[in-house]
C-alpha positions, 0 to 999 in steps of 0.5 A: 679159856677160848675168848673174851666172853669166857674171860669175862664169865670167869672174872664175874664168877670170881667176883661172885665167889668173893662176894658170897664168901663175904656174905658168910664171913661178915656176920661173924666178923661183926659179932667178933667186933671190939666196938659198936662202931666197928660192928655197925660198919661190918653190918653196913658192909654186909648189906652192900655185899648182899646187893652186889650178890643180887646184881651179879645174879641178875647179870648171870641171868641175863647172860643165861649163865650160872654163877658156879661159884668157886672159893676165892683164895683171898676170901678163904684166908680172910674168913679163916683169920676172922674165925681165929680168936684174937688175943686182944679181943679175948682180953676185952671181953 
């Protein structure tokens, strides 16, 4: 990192990565939701997250930069956790 713009771009790329990972994980989380209300909350969050991704892509475009998404560690962990079947969820189905 050489200057503040590099730091800014790195932070934007981290946020972009987290948001794109959420776009992939939220449908799975909605599908695995234990109630209709929770499923709707995940679906609403997915719509909002897609808007965030679009806005970030616009920012990168205006800066003439590429998002170059790299996996954010926190989102990877959440995504893995969402893929694991919960014993409580298995009992409800």
